[in-house]
Structure formats: C-alpha cells, structure tokens
Phi, psi and omega in degrees: 000314180297322179295327176294319178296318179295320177297317177295322179294325179290326180287326179229084185301328182291340179254001183301318179296319178297315179301314181293322179297315179295320178298313181295319178297314181296331181275323189263329184301316178301323178292319178295317179297318178297318180295323181289318187267350181294323182288343180284339182264090183293330182293332182285333184302330178295330186256010184302314182294322178293320178296316180295318179294319178295316178298320177295320178293322177296317179296320178294322178296316178294321176298319177296319176296323177294316182295319183276351179080017182264358182295327178296324178293318178295319178298316178296320178298313179295325177298315178289324182296316182263003177053049180284125182256356178096003179258141178269000000 
C-alpha cells in the first residue's frame, strides 16, 4: 500500500504530501482512538489477557496460512460464503 502511495506521489509531486498525510492519518488515527477510549471501558480490563491471547492466536493462524499458501483458499471460501460481488 505504501509503495502505491509513493508511486502516486512520484507521478504527481505537488500532491505527494497530501497523499502521504492521508495515508498516515488513515493508518494511525484508529490506533490513537483505540488507545484513548480503551481505558474508559473498565469492564473490558478483566478480559484484556484473553483478548490479547486470542488476537495472538488469530495472527499466528493467519501467518501459518500465509506460509503454507492456503490463505487464498480461505479467501475464496469466504468470498463464496458471503457472496461478495466486489461492489460496495
């Protein structure tokens, strides 16, 4: 994704700063919002370790699918399951 932004910035140098700024905002704002509002939810703190362990297992599972080359099969299955046609 970043290489595409850099390529667009190289093609139109006058808009490169805008492209990079939008990319940085889109990437960082969700993390900042999560960090700000996570402490407000006291009920979630009890489950923090379980959430982190579950997230870690999901990441390891996706990594294993990437290494074995099976992620495309899972993607195709989910595409057929939800009947995604590519329209928003």
